[in-house]
PQR file with spaces between the fields and no chain letter, atoms N, CA, C, O and H, PARSE charges and radii, in Angstrom:
ATOM       1  N    MET     1       4.094    6.612  -11.804 -0.4000 1.5000
ATOM       2  CA   MET     1       4.669    4.726  -11.622 -0.0000 2.0000
ATOM       3  C    MET     1       3.240    4.152  -10.483  0.5500 1.7000
ATOM       4  O    MET     1       2.583    5.066   -9.985 -0.5500 1.4000
ATOM       5  N    LYS     2       2.896    2.925  -10.186 -0.4000 1.5000
ATOM       6  CA   LYS     2       2.207    1.608   -9.186 -0.0000 2.0000
ATOM       7  C    LYS     2       3.040    1.558   -8.300  0.5500 1.7000
ATOM       8  O    LYS     2       4.234    1.369   -8.067 -0.5500 1.4000
ATOM       9  H    LYS     2       3.430    2.183  -10.591  0.4000 1.0000
ATOM      10  N    ALA     3       2.248    1.741   -7.939 -0.4000 1.5000
ATOM      11  CA   ALA     3       3.773    1.311   -6.599 -0.0000 2.0000
ATOM      12  C    ALA     3       2.739    0.061   -4.942  0.5500 1.7000
ATOM      13  O    ALA     3       2.034    0.655   -4.126 -0.5500 1.4000
ATOM      14  H    ALA     3       1.278    1.894   -8.129  0.4000 1.0000
ATOM      15  N    ILE     4       2.868   -1.018   -4.882 -0.4000 1.5000
ATOM      16  CA   ILE     4       2.597   -1.408   -3.539 -0.0000 2.0000
ATOM      17  C    ILE     4       3.378   -1.032   -2.664  0.5500 1.7000
ATOM      18  O    ILE     4       4.607   -1.037   -2.721 -0.5500 1.4000
ATOM      19  H    ILE     4       3.441   -1.500   -5.545  0.4000 1.0000
ATOM      20  N    VAL     5       2.289   -0.474   -1.282 -0.4000 1.5000
ATOM      21  CA   VAL     5       3.115   -1.133   -0.026 -0.0000 2.0000
ATOM      22  C    VAL     5       2.807   -2.673    0.575  0.5500 1.7000
ATOM      23  O    VAL     5       1.681   -3.170    0.581 -0.5500 1.4000
ATOM      24  H    VAL     5       1.290   -0.470   -1.236  0.4000 1.0000
ATOM      25  N    VAL     6       3.905   -3.273    1.033 -0.4000 1.5000
ATOM      26  CA   VAL     6       3.639   -3.641    2.300 -0.0000 2.0000
ATOM      27  C    VAL     6       3.256   -3.132    3.514  0.5500 1.7000
ATOM      28  O    VAL     6       3.667   -1.975    3.440 -0.5500 1.4000
ATOM      29  H    VAL     6       4.820   -2.870    1.028  0.4000 1.0000
ATOM      30  N    GLY     7       2.701   -3.263    4.644 -0.4000 1.5000
ATOM      31  CA   GLY     7       3.207   -2.806    5.902 -0.0000 2.0000
ATOM      32  C    GLY     7       2.615   -1.189    5.624  0.5500 1.7000
ATOM      33  O    GLY     7       2.857   -0.334    4.772 -0.5500 1.4000
ATOM      34  H    GLY     7       2.367   -4.204    4.704  0.4000 1.0000
ATOM      35  N    CYS     8       1.733   -1.266    6.792 -0.4000 1.5000
ATOM      36  CA   CYS     8       0.911    0.189    7.034 -0.0000 2.0000
ATOM      37  C    CYS     8       1.066    0.362    8.259  0.5500 1.7000
ATOM      38  O    CYS     8       0.050    0.435    8.950 -0.5500 1.4000
ATOM      39  H    CYS     8       1.536   -1.960    7.484  0.4000 1.0000
ATOM      40  N    GLY     9       2.381    0.477    8.885 -0.4000 1.5000
ATOM      41  CA   GLY     9       2.970    0.384   10.469 -0.0000 2.0000
ATOM      42  C    GLY     9       3.402    2.072   10.316  0.5500 1.7000
ATOM      43  O    GLY     9       2.437    2.819   10.149 -0.5500 1.4000
ATOM      44  H    GLY     9       3.207    0.418    8.324  0.4000 1.0000
ATOM      45  N    ARG    10       5.286    2.966   10.376 -0.4000 1.5000
ATOM      46  CA   ARG    10       4.346    4.669   10.570 -0.0000 2.0000
ATOM      47  C    ARG    10       5.411    4.289    9.190  0.5500 1.7000
ATOM      48  O    ARG    10       5.354    5.157    8.319 -0.5500 1.4000
ATOM      49  H    ARG    10       6.069    2.360   10.512  0.4000 1.0000
ATOM      50  N    ILE    11       5.878    3.717    9.040 -0.4000 1.5000
ATOM      51  CA   ILE    11       7.182    3.051    7.602 -0.0000 2.0000
ATOM      52  C    ILE    11       6.378    3.718    6.267  0.5500 1.7000
ATOM      53  O    ILE    11       6.544    4.781    5.669 -0.5500 1.4000
ATOM      54  H    ILE    11       5.924    3.011    9.747  0.4000 1.0000
ATOM      55  N    GLY    12       5.603    2.801    6.116 -0.4000 1.5000
ATOM      56  CA   GLY    12       4.731    2.135    4.798 -0.0000 2.0000
ATOM      57  C    GLY    12       3.705    3.365    5.120  0.5500 1.7000
ATOM      58  O    GLY    12       3.862    4.216    4.244 -0.5500 1.4000
ATOM      59  H    GLY    12       5.468    1.938    6.602  0.4000 1.0000
ATOM      60  N    ALA    13       2.846    3.707    5.936 -0.4000 1.5000
ATOM      61  CA   ALA    13       1.529    4.695    5.912 -0.0000 2.0000
ATOM      62  C    ALA    13       2.091    5.615    5.181  0.5500 1.7000
ATOM      63  O    ALA    13       1.639    6.138    4.162 -0.5500 1.4000
ATOM      64  H    ALA    13       2.719    3.016    6.647  0.4000 1.0000
ATOM      65  N    GLU    14       4.026    5.994    6.210 -0.4000 1.5000
ATOM      66  CA   GLU    14       4.430    7.630    5.117 -0.0000 2.0000
ATOM      67  C    GLU    14       5.243    7.361    3.760  0.5500 1.7000
ATOM      68  O    GLU    14       5.294    8.278    2.940 -0.5500 1.4000
ATOM      69  H    GLU    14       4.394    5.570    7.038  0.4000 1.0000
ATOM      70  N    LEU    15       5.880    6.147    3.490 -0.4000 1.5000
ATOM      71  CA   LEU    15       6.012    5.908    2.573 -0.0000 2.0000
ATOM      72  C    LEU    15       4.814    6.404    1.349  0.5500 1.7000
ATOM      73  O    LEU    15       4.785    7.416    0.649 -0.5500 1.4000
ATOM      74  H    LEU    15       5.839    5.402    4.155  0.4000 1.0000
ATOM      75  N    ALA    16       3.932    5.306    1.430 -0.4000 1.5000
ATOM      76  CA   ALA    16       2.922    5.552    0.865 -0.0000 2.0000
ATOM      77  C    ALA    16       2.739    7.474    0.552  0.5500 1.7000
ATOM      78  O    ALA    16       3.137    8.298   -0.271 -0.5500 1.4000
ATOM      79  H    ALA    16       3.956    4.484    2.000  0.4000 1.0000
ATOM      80  N    TYR    17       1.807    7.432    1.910 -0.4000 1.5000
ATOM      81  CA   TYR    17       1.740    8.632    1.353 -0.0000 2.0000
ATOM      82  C    TYR    17       2.601    9.895    0.173  0.5500 1.7000
ATOM      83  O    TYR    17       2.229   10.532   -0.813 -0.5500 1.4000
ATOM      84  H    TYR    17       1.483    6.762    2.579  0.4000 1.0000
ATOM      85  N    ARG    18       3.455    9.816    0.687 -0.4000 1.5000
ATOM      86  CA   ARG    18       5.062   10.398   -0.374 -0.0000 2.0000
ATOM      87  C    ARG    18       4.652   10.455   -1.488  0.5500 1.7000
ATOM      88  O    ARG    18       4.353   11.465   -2.125 -0.5500 1.4000
ATOM      89  H    ARG    18       3.758    9.299    1.488  0.4000 1.0000
ATOM      90  N    LEU    19       4.588    8.868   -1.953 -0.4000 1.5000
ATOM      91  CA   LEU    19       4.410    9.217   -3.597 -0.0000 2.0000
ATOM      92  C    LEU    19       2.835    9.256   -3.525  0.5500 1.7000
ATOM      93  O    LEU    19       2.675   10.068   -4.437 -0.5500 1.4000
ATOM      94  H    LEU    19       4.830    8.048   -1.436  0.4000 1.0000
ATOM      95  N    ASN    20       1.268    8.898   -3.002 -0.4000 1.5000
ATOM      96  CA   ASN    20       0.531   10.077   -3.496 -0.0000 2.0000
ATOM      97  C    ASN    20       0.825   10.799   -3.437  0.5500 1.7000
ATOM      98  O    ASN    20       1.377   10.912   -4.532 -0.5500 1.4000
ATOM      99  H    ASN    20       1.398    8.239   -2.262  0.4000 1.0000
ATOM     100  N    LYS    21       1.065   12.122   -2.680 -0.4000 1.5000
ATOM     101  CA   LYS    21       1.521   13.158   -2.661 -0.0000 2.0000
ATOM     102  C    LYS    21       2.335   13.397   -4.393  0.5500 1.7000
ATOM     103  O    LYS    21       1.669   14.000   -5.234 -0.5500 1.4000
ATOM     104  H    LYS    21       0.617   12.030   -1.791  0.4000 1.0000
ATOM     105  N    ARG    22       3.359   13.025   -4.666 -0.4000 1.5000
ATOM     106  CA   ARG    22       4.458   12.628   -5.740 -0.0000 2.0000
ATOM     107  C    ARG    22       3.396   12.983   -6.715  0.5500 1.7000
ATOM     108  O    ARG    22       3.723   13.647   -7.698 -0.5500 1.4000
ATOM     109  H    ARG    22       3.901   12.536   -3.983  0.4000 1.0000
ATOM     110  N    GLY    23       2.135   12.609   -6.551 -0.4000 1.5000
ATOM     111  CA   GLY    23       1.459   11.544   -8.200 -0.0000 2.0000
ATOM     112  C    GLY    23       1.890   10.367   -8.863  0.5500 1.7000
ATOM     113  O    GLY    23       1.934   10.290  -10.091 -0.5500 1.4000
ATOM     114  H    GLY    23       1.869   12.070   -5.752  0.4000 1.0000
ATOM     115  N    HIS    24       2.349    9.041   -7.756 -0.4000 1.5000
ATOM     116  CA   HIS    24       1.893    7.878   -8.501 -0.0000 2.0000
ATOM     117  C    HIS    24       0.943    7.332   -6.637  0.5500 1.7000
ATOM     118  O    HIS    24       0.764    7.497   -5.431 -0.5500 1.4000
ATOM     119  H    HIS    24       2.313    9.104   -6.759  0.4000 1.0000
ATOM     120  N    GLU    25       0.550    6.258   -8.559 -0.4000 1.5000
ATOM     121  CA   GLU    25      -0.750    5.827   -7.803 -0.0000 2.0000
ATOM     122  C    GLU    25      -0.024    3.939   -7.296  0.5500 1.7000
ATOM     123  O    GLU    25       0.753    3.094   -7.741 -0.5500 1.4000
ATOM     124  H    GLU    25       0.696    6.123   -9.539  0.4000 1.0000
ATOM     125  N    VAL    26      -1.358    4.263   -5.588 -0.4000 1.5000
ATOM     126  CA   VAL    26      -0.213    2.974   -4.713 -0.0000 2.0000
ATOM     127  C    VAL    26      -1.318    2.856   -3.943  0.5500 1.7000
ATOM     128  O    VAL    26      -2.149    3.695   -3.592 -0.5500 1.4000
ATOM     129  H    VAL    26      -1.989    4.949   -5.227  0.4000 1.0000
ATOM     130  N    ALA    27      -1.186    1.406   -3.676 -0.4000 1.5000
ATOM     131  CA   ALA    27      -1.285    0.404   -3.051 -0.0000 2.0000
ATOM     132  C    ALA    27      -1.078   -0.063   -2.041  0.5500 1.7000
ATOM     133  O    ALA    27      -0.052   -0.717   -1.851 -0.5500 1.4000
ATOM     134  H    ALA    27      -0.512    0.725   -3.960  0.4000 1.0000
ATOM     135  N    VAL    28      -1.886    0.112   -1.209 -0.4000 1.5000
ATOM     136  CA   VAL    28      -1.071   -0.791    0.142 -0.0000 2.0000
ATOM     137  C    VAL    28      -1.787   -1.350    0.727  0.5500 1.7000
ATOM     138  O    VAL    28      -2.968   -1.036    0.872 -0.5500 1.4000
ATOM     139  H    VAL    28      -2.720    0.643   -1.363  0.4000 1.0000
ATOM     140  N    ILE    29      -0.773   -3.116    1.599 -0.4000 1.5000
ATOM     141  CA   ILE    29      -1.300   -3.829    2.038 -0.0000 2.0000
ATOM     142  C    ILE    29      -1.190   -4.195    3.654  0.5500 1.7000
ATOM     143  O    ILE    29      -0.145   -4.497    4.229 -0.5500 1.4000
ATOM     144  H    ILE    29       0.187   -3.371    1.481  0.4000 1.0000
ATOM     145  N    ASP    30      -2.068   -4.131    4.055 -0.4000 1.5000
ATOM     146  CA   ASP    30      -2.100   -4.707    5.730 -0.0000 2.0000
ATOM     147  C    ASP    30      -2.737   -6.008    5.907  0.5500 1.7000
ATOM     148  O    ASP    30      -3.344   -6.405    4.913 -0.5500 1.4000
ATOM     149  H    ASP    30      -2.917   -3.886    3.588  0.4000 1.0000
ATOM     150  N    ASN    31      -2.749   -6.982    7.223 -0.4000 1.5000
ATOM     151  CA   ASN    31      -3.495   -7.425    7.711 -0.0000 2.0000
ATOM     152  C    ASN    31      -4.166   -7.038    8.598  0.5500 1.7000
ATOM     153  O    ASN    31      -5.310   -7.482    8.691 -0.5500 1.4000
ATOM     154  H    ASN    31      -2.256   -6.659    8.031  0.4000 1.0000
ATOM     155  N    VAL    32      -3.827   -6.376    9.253 -0.4000 1.5000
ATOM     156  CA   VAL    32      -3.878   -6.006   10.326 -0.0000 2.0000
ATOM     157  C    VAL    32      -4.633   -4.048    9.806  0.5500 1.7000
ATOM     158  O    VAL    32      -3.886   -3.129    9.472 -0.5500 1.4000
ATOM     159  H    VAL    32      -2.898   -6.015    9.177  0.4000 1.0000
ATOM     160  N    PRO    33      -6.457   -3.905    9.912 -0.5600 1.5000
ATOM     161  CA   PRO    33      -6.970   -3.279    9.336  0.2800 2.0000
ATOM     162  C    PRO    33      -7.551   -1.728   10.100  0.5500 1.7000
ATOM     163  O    PRO    33      -8.308   -0.773    9.926 -0.5500 1.4000
ATOM     164  N    ALA    34      -6.191   -2.552   11.397 -0.4000 1.5000
ATOM     165  CA   ALA    34      -6.508   -1.006   12.224 -0.0000 2.0000
ATOM     166  C    ALA    34      -5.041   -0.154   11.994  0.5500 1.7000
ATOM     167  O    ALA    34      -4.699    0.891   12.548 -0.5500 1.4000
ATOM     168  H    ALA    34      -5.576   -3.328   11.538  0.4000 1.0000
ATOM     169  N    SER    35      -4.253   -1.009   10.929 -0.4000 1.5000
ATOM     170  CA   SER    35      -3.056   -0.065   10.358 -0.0000 2.0000
ATOM     171  C    SER    35      -3.290    1.180    9.345  0.5500 1.7000
ATOM     172  O    SER    35      -2.480    2.008    8.928 -0.5500 1.4000
ATOM     173  H    SER    35      -4.531   -1.858   10.479  0.4000 1.0000
ATOM     174  N    PHE    36      -4.481    1.050    9.129 -0.4000 1.5000
ATOM     175  CA   PHE    36      -4.830    2.290    7.839 -0.0000 2.0000
ATOM     176  C    PHE    36      -4.581    2.859    8.661  0.5500 1.7000
ATOM     177  O    PHE    36      -3.405    3.221    8.629 -0.5500 1.4000
ATOM     178  H    PHE    36      -5.139    0.377    9.468  0.4000 1.0000
ATOM     179  N    SER    37      -5.233    3.245    9.665 -0.4000 1.5000
ATOM     180  CA   SER    37      -5.377    4.566   10.392 -0.0000 2.0000
ATOM     181  C    SER    37      -4.207    5.672   10.477  0.5500 1.7000
ATOM     182  O    SER    37      -4.115    6.899   10.442 -0.5500 1.4000
ATOM     183  H    SER    37      -6.189    2.951    9.691  0.4000 1.0000
ATOM     184  N    ASN    38      -3.392    4.589   10.604 -0.4000 1.5000
ATOM     185  CA   ASN    38      -1.693    5.448   10.260 -0.0000 2.0000
ATOM     186  C    ASN    38      -1.169    6.582    9.029  0.5500 1.7000
ATOM     187  O    ASN    38      -0.204    7.346    8.982 -0.5500 1.4000
ATOM     188  H    ASN    38      -3.466    3.592   10.632  0.4000 1.0000
ATOM     189  N    LEU    39      -2.772    6.168    7.677 -0.4000 1.5000
ATOM     190  CA   LEU    39      -2.634    6.691    6.630 -0.0000 2.0000
ATOM     191  C    LEU    39      -3.511    8.293    7.177  0.5500 1.7000
ATOM     192  O    LEU    39      -4.576    8.405    7.784 -0.5500 1.4000
ATOM     193  H    LEU    39      -3.555    5.548    7.715  0.4000 1.0000
ATOM     194  N    PRO    40      -2.739    9.165    6.768 -0.5600 1.5000
ATOM     195  CA   PRO    40      -3.331   10.716    6.213  0.2800 2.0000
ATOM     196  C    PRO    40      -4.811   10.066    5.590  0.5500 1.7000
ATOM     197  O    PRO    40      -5.174    9.133    4.874 -0.5500 1.4000
ATOM     198  N    SER    41      -5.544   11.478    6.543 -0.4000 1.5000
ATOM     199  CA   SER    41      -6.633   12.191    6.135 -0.0000 2.0000
ATOM     200  C    SER    41      -7.250   11.855    4.591  0.5500 1.7000
ATOM     201  O    SER    41      -8.104   11.131    4.078 -0.5500 1.4000
ATOM     202  H    SER    41      -5.249   12.237    7.125  0.4000 1.0000
ATOM     203  N    ASP    42      -6.133   12.975    4.154 -0.4000 1.5000
ATOM     204  CA   ASP    42      -5.615   13.335    2.948 -0.0000 2.0000
ATOM     205  C    ASP    42      -5.438   12.176    1.870  0.5500 1.7000
ATOM     206  O    ASP    42      -6.063   12.565    0.883 -0.5500 1.4000
ATOM     207  H    ASP    42      -5.440   13.563    4.570  0.4000 1.0000
ATOM     208  N    PHE    43      -4.835   10.844    1.585 -0.4000 1.5000
ATOM     209  CA   PHE    43      -4.559    9.358    1.278 -0.0000 2.0000
ATOM     210  C    PHE    43      -5.118    9.604    0.412  0.5500 1.7000
ATOM     211  O    PHE    43      -6.135   10.206    0.755 -0.5500 1.4000
ATOM     212  H    PHE    43      -4.328   10.528    2.387  0.4000 1.0000
ATOM     213  N    LYS    44      -5.029    9.442   -0.990 -0.4000 1.5000
ATOM     214  CA   LYS    44      -6.145    9.207   -2.277 -0.0000 2.0000
ATOM     215  C    LYS    44      -5.650    7.746   -2.614  0.5500 1.7000
ATOM     216  O    LYS    44      -6.215    7.578   -3.694 -0.5500 1.4000
ATOM     217  H    LYS    44      -4.203    8.953   -1.268  0.4000 1.0000
ATOM     218  N    GLY    45      -4.763    6.280   -2.299 -0.4000 1.5000
ATOM     219  CA   GLY    45      -4.455    5.707   -2.481 -0.0000 2.0000
ATOM     220  C    GLY    45      -5.521    4.308   -2.233  0.5500 1.7000
ATOM     221  O    GLY    45      -6.716    4.596   -2.168 -0.5500 1.4000
ATOM     222  H    GLY    45      -4.304    6.417   -1.422  0.4000 1.0000
ATOM     223  N    ARG    46      -5.209    3.045   -2.114 -0.4000 1.5000
ATOM     224  CA   ARG    46      -6.063    2.179   -2.492 -0.0000 2.0000
ATOM     225  C    ARG    46      -5.024    2.263   -1.232  0.5500 1.7000
ATOM     226  O    ARG    46      -4.149    3.012   -0.797 -0.5500 1.4000
ATOM     227  H    ARG    46      -4.238    2.811   -2.168  0.4000 1.0000
ATOM     228  N    THR    47      -5.854    0.672   -0.828 -0.4000 1.5000
ATOM     229  CA   THR    47      -6.319   -0.123    1.370 -0.0000 2.0000
ATOM     230  C    THR    47      -7.279   -0.777    1.040  0.5500 1.7000
ATOM     231  O    THR    47      -8.436   -0.655    0.639 -0.5500 1.4000
ATOM     232  H    THR    47      -6.565    0.064   -1.182  0.4000 1.0000
ATOM     233  N    LEU    48      -5.942   -2.101    1.507 -0.4000 1.5000
ATOM     234  CA   LEU    48      -6.645   -3.874    0.941 -0.0000 2.0000
ATOM     235  C    LEU    48      -6.054   -4.199    1.838  0.5500 1.7000
ATOM     236  O    LEU    48      -4.845   -3.969    1.851 -0.5500 1.4000
ATOM     237  H    LEU    48      -5.002   -2.200    1.832  0.4000 1.0000
ATOM     238  N    GLU    49      -7.006   -5.201    3.504 -0.4000 1.5000
ATOM     239  CA   GLU    49      -6.812   -6.373    3.844 -0.0000 2.0000
ATOM     240  C    GLU    49      -6.710   -7.596    3.358  0.5500 1.7000
ATOM     241  O    GLU    49      -7.448   -8.198    2.577 -0.5500 1.4000
ATOM     242  H    GLU    49      -7.988   -5.388    3.494  0.4000 1.0000
ATOM     243  N    GLY    50      -5.080   -8.126    4.238 -0.4000 1.5000
ATOM     244  CA   GLY    50      -4.897   -8.836    3.628 -0.0000 2.0000
ATOM     245  C    GLY    50      -3.409   -9.718    3.683  0.5500 1.7000
ATOM     246  O    GLY    50      -2.438   -9.065    3.300 -0.5500 1.4000
ATOM     247  H    GLY    50      -4.480   -7.637    4.873  0.4000 1.0000
ATOM     248  N    ASP    51      -3.165  -11.000    4.079 -0.4000 1.5000
ATOM     249  CA   ASP    51      -1.582  -11.256    3.384 -0.0000 2.0000
ATOM     250  C    ASP    51      -1.225  -11.076    2.003  0.5500 1.7000
ATOM     251  O    ASP    51      -1.871  -10.754    1.006 -0.5500 1.4000
ATOM     252  H    ASP    51      -3.954  -11.530    4.389  0.4000 1.0000
ATOM     253  N    VAL    52      -0.012  -11.373    2.218 -0.4000 1.5000
ATOM     254  CA   VAL    52       0.348  -10.209    1.033 -0.0000 2.0000
ATOM     255  C    VAL    52       1.261  -11.531    0.403  0.5500 1.7000
ATOM     256  O    VAL    52       2.114  -11.384   -0.472 -0.5500 1.4000
ATOM     257  H    VAL    52       0.512  -11.634    3.028  0.4000 1.0000
ATOM     258  N    LEU    53       0.879  -12.936    1.071 -0.4000 1.5000
ATOM     259  CA   LEU    53       1.733  -14.304    0.557 -0.0000 2.0000
ATOM     260  C    LEU    53       0.323  -15.031   -0.735  0.5500 1.7000
ATOM     261  O    LEU    53       0.420  -15.867   -1.633 -0.5500 1.4000
ATOM     262  H    LEU    53       0.186  -13.056    1.782  0.4000 1.0000
ATOM     263  N    ASN    54      -0.954  -14.145   -0.185 -0.4000 1.5000
ATOM     264  CA   ASN    54      -1.724  -14.635   -0.493 -0.0000 2.0000
ATOM     265  C    ASN    54      -2.733  -14.032   -2.316  0.5500 1.7000
ATOM     266  O    ASN    54      -3.631  -13.201   -2.451 -0.5500 1.4000
ATOM     267  H    ASN    54      -1.033  -13.466    0.544  0.4000 1.0000
ATOM     268  N    GLN    55      -2.046  -14.892   -3.345 -0.4000 1.5000
ATOM     269  CA   GLN    55      -1.391  -14.394   -4.981 -0.0000 2.0000
ATOM     270  C    GLN    55      -2.682  -13.636   -4.739  0.5500 1.7000
ATOM     271  O    GLN    55      -2.640  -12.409   -4.652 -0.5500 1.4000
ATOM     272  H    GLN    55      -1.316  -15.567   -3.235  0.4000 1.0000
ATOM     273  N    ASP    56      -4.230  -14.525   -4.585 -0.4000 1.5000
ATOM     274  CA   ASP    56      -5.653  -12.998   -5.307 -0.0000 2.0000
ATOM     275  C    ASP    56      -5.230  -11.860   -4.258  0.5500 1.7000
ATOM     276  O    ASP    56      -5.928  -10.854   -4.139 -0.5500 1.4000
ATOM     277  H    ASP    56      -4.264  -15.522   -4.656  0.4000 1.0000
ATOM     278  N    VAL    57      -4.584  -11.966   -3.839 -0.4000 1.5000
ATOM     279  CA   VAL    57      -4.675   -9.322   -2.139 -0.0000 2.0000
ATOM     280  C    VAL    57      -3.405   -9.256   -3.154  0.5500 1.7000
ATOM     281  O    VAL    57      -3.184   -8.046   -3.210 -0.5500 1.4000
ATOM     282  H    VAL    57      -4.017  -12.784   -3.935  0.4000 1.0000
ATOM     283  N    LEU    58      -2.557   -9.832   -3.895 -0.4000 1.5000
ATOM     284  CA   LEU    58      -1.186   -8.752   -4.660 -0.0000 2.0000
ATOM     285  C    LEU    58      -2.101   -8.694   -6.131  0.5500 1.7000
ATOM     286  O    LEU    58      -1.970   -7.527   -6.499 -0.5500 1.4000
ATOM     287  H    LEU    58      -2.736  -10.814   -3.850  0.4000 1.0000
ATOM     288  N    ILE    59      -2.826   -9.301   -6.979 -0.4000 1.5000
ATOM     289  CA   ILE    59      -3.200   -9.378   -8.507 -0.0000 2.0000
ATOM     290  C    ILE    59      -4.953   -7.775   -7.799  0.5500 1.7000
ATOM     291  O    ILE    59      -5.419   -6.779   -8.352 -0.5500 1.4000
ATOM     292  H    ILE    59      -2.933  -10.250   -6.680  0.4000 1.0000
ATOM     293  N    ARG    60      -5.318   -8.648   -6.084 -0.4000 1.5000
ATOM     294  CA   ARG    60      -6.578   -7.277   -6.369 -0.0000 2.0000
ATOM     295  C    ARG    60      -5.738   -5.463   -6.528  0.5500 1.7000
ATOM     296  O    ARG    60      -6.161   -4.429   -7.047 -0.5500 1.4000
ATOM     297  H    ARG    60      -4.939   -9.458   -5.635  0.4000 1.0000
ATOM     298  N    ALA    61      -4.306   -5.816   -5.740 -0.4000 1.5000
ATOM     299  CA   ALA    61      -3.516   -4.645   -5.334 -0.0000 2.0000
ATOM     300  C    ALA    61      -2.648   -4.168   -6.283  0.5500 1.7000
ATOM     301  O    ALA    61      -1.831   -3.270   -6.078 -0.5500 1.4000
ATOM     302  H    ALA    61      -3.963   -6.655   -5.318  0.4000 1.0000
ATOM     303  N    GLY    62      -2.941   -5.232   -8.166 -0.4000 1.5000
ATOM     304  CA   GLY    62      -2.466   -5.099   -8.915 -0.0000 2.0000
ATOM     305  C    GLY    62      -1.002   -4.880   -9.491  0.5500 1.7000
ATOM     306  O    GLY    62      -0.422   -3.998  -10.124 -0.5500 1.4000
ATOM     307  H    GLY    62      -3.604   -5.962   -8.332  0.4000 1.0000
ATOM     308  N    ILE    63      -0.593   -6.550   -8.771 -0.4000 1.5000
ATOM     309  CA   ILE    63       0.881   -6.494   -9.467 -0.0000 2.0000
ATOM     310  C    ILE    63       0.981   -6.478  -10.141  0.5500 1.7000
ATOM     311  O    ILE    63       2.003   -5.793  -10.179 -0.5500 1.4000
ATOM     312  H    ILE    63      -1.065   -7.266   -8.256  0.4000 1.0000
ATOM     313  N    GLU    64       0.705   -6.752  -11.332 -0.4000 1.5000
ATOM     314  CA   GLU    64       0.814   -7.116  -12.473 -0.0000 2.0000
ATOM     315  C    GLU    64       1.135   -6.495  -13.635  0.5500 1.7000
ATOM     316  O    GLU    64       1.504   -6.842  -14.757 -0.5500 1.4000
ATOM     317  H    GLU    64      -0.125   -7.308  -11.301  0.4000 1.0000
ATOM     318  N    ASN    65       0.855   -5.309  -12.968 -0.4000 1.5000
ATOM     319  CA   ASN    65       1.135   -4.552  -13.715 -0.0000 2.0000
ATOM     320  C    ASN    65       1.345   -2.584  -13.074  0.5500 1.7000
ATOM     321  O    ASN    65       0.991   -1.479  -13.482 -0.5500 1.4000
ATOM     322  H    ASN    65       0.556   -5.027  -12.057  0.4000 1.0000
ATOM     323  N    CYS    66       2.302   -3.271  -11.619 -0.4000 1.5000
ATOM     324  CA   CYS    66       2.405   -2.276  -10.809 -0.0000 2.0000
ATOM     325  C    CYS    66       4.498   -1.767  -11.336  0.5500 1.7000
ATOM     326  O    CYS    66       4.780   -1.638  -12.527 -0.5500 1.4000
ATOM     327  H    CYS    66       2.590   -4.169  -11.287  0.4000 1.0000
ATOM     328  N    ASP    67       5.204   -1.643  -10.626 -0.4000 1.5000
ATOM     329  CA   ASP    67       6.745   -0.830  -11.097 -0.0000 2.0000
ATOM     330  C    ASP    67       7.174   -1.095   -9.725  0.5500 1.7000
ATOM     331  O    ASP    67       8.284   -0.650   -9.433 -0.5500 1.4000
ATOM     332  H    ASP    67       4.976   -1.747   -9.658  0.4000 1.0000
ATOM     333  N    VAL    68       6.881   -1.381   -9.315 -0.4000 1.5000
ATOM     334  CA   VAL    68       7.363   -1.406   -7.535 -0.0000 2.0000
ATOM     335  C    VAL    68       6.424   -2.062   -6.625  0.5500 1.7000
ATOM     336  O    VAL    68       5.203   -2.116   -6.772 -0.5500 1.4000
ATOM     337  H    VAL    68       5.979   -1.742   -9.552  0.4000 1.0000
ATOM     338  N    LEU    69       7.265   -2.661   -5.466 -0.4000 1.5000
ATOM     339  CA   LEU    69       6.721   -3.106   -4.288 -0.0000 2.0000
ATOM     340  C    LEU    69       7.466   -2.693   -3.540  0.5500 1.7000
ATOM     341  O    LEU    69       8.532   -2.727   -4.155 -0.5500 1.4000
ATOM     342  H    LEU    69       8.257   -2.617   -5.347  0.4000 1.0000
ATOM     343  N    ALA    70       7.650   -2.301   -2.573 -0.4000 1.5000
ATOM     344  CA   ALA    70       8.288   -1.554   -1.019 -0.0000 2.0000
ATOM     345  C    ALA    70       7.546   -2.790    0.059  0.5500 1.7000
ATOM     346  O    ALA    70       6.359   -2.550    0.282 -0.5500 1.4000
ATOM     347  H    ALA    70       6.784   -2.274   -2.074  0.4000 1.0000
ATOM     348  N    ALA    71       8.043   -3.935    0.673 -0.4000 1.5000
ATOM     349  CA   ALA    71       7.919   -4.506    1.886 -0.0000 2.0000
ATOM     350  C    ALA    71       8.684   -3.549    2.899  0.5500 1.7000
ATOM     351  O    ALA    71       9.870   -3.241    2.780 -0.5500 1.4000
ATOM     352  H    ALA    71       9.007   -4.130    0.492  0.4000 1.0000
ATOM     353  N    VAL    72       7.699   -3.055    4.072 -0.4000 1.5000
ATOM     354  CA   VAL    72       7.861   -2.053    5.323 -0.0000 2.0000
ATOM     355  C    VAL    72       7.183   -3.228    6.299  0.5500 1.7000
ATOM     356  O    VAL    72       6.119   -2.772    6.716 -0.5500 1.4000
ATOM     357  H    VAL    72       6.735   -3.305    4.168  0.4000 1.0000
ATOM     358  N    THR    73       7.477   -4.946    6.959 -0.4000 1.5000
ATOM     359  CA   THR    73       7.077   -4.815    7.445 -0.0000 2.0000
ATOM     360  C    THR    73       7.750   -5.812    9.062  0.5500 1.7000
ATOM     361  O    THR    73       7.152   -5.725   10.134 -0.5500 1.4000
ATOM     362  H    THR    73       8.342   -5.316    6.620  0.4000 1.0000
């Protein structure tokens, strides 16, 4: 499954990490770069800094082929 998690606070980071550990392809979007420090060091997904309302950010995250988007802001 391909997932996009919007928001990398405590809950968003935990969701992204658990999905990633279960073998899913995960992209995390947040507009505050320091938020990505909430992800564990062994997180293997992608991180994208930017505004989720920006179409280019969503395209770079893989919105065209994703199966699920979780807004955790």
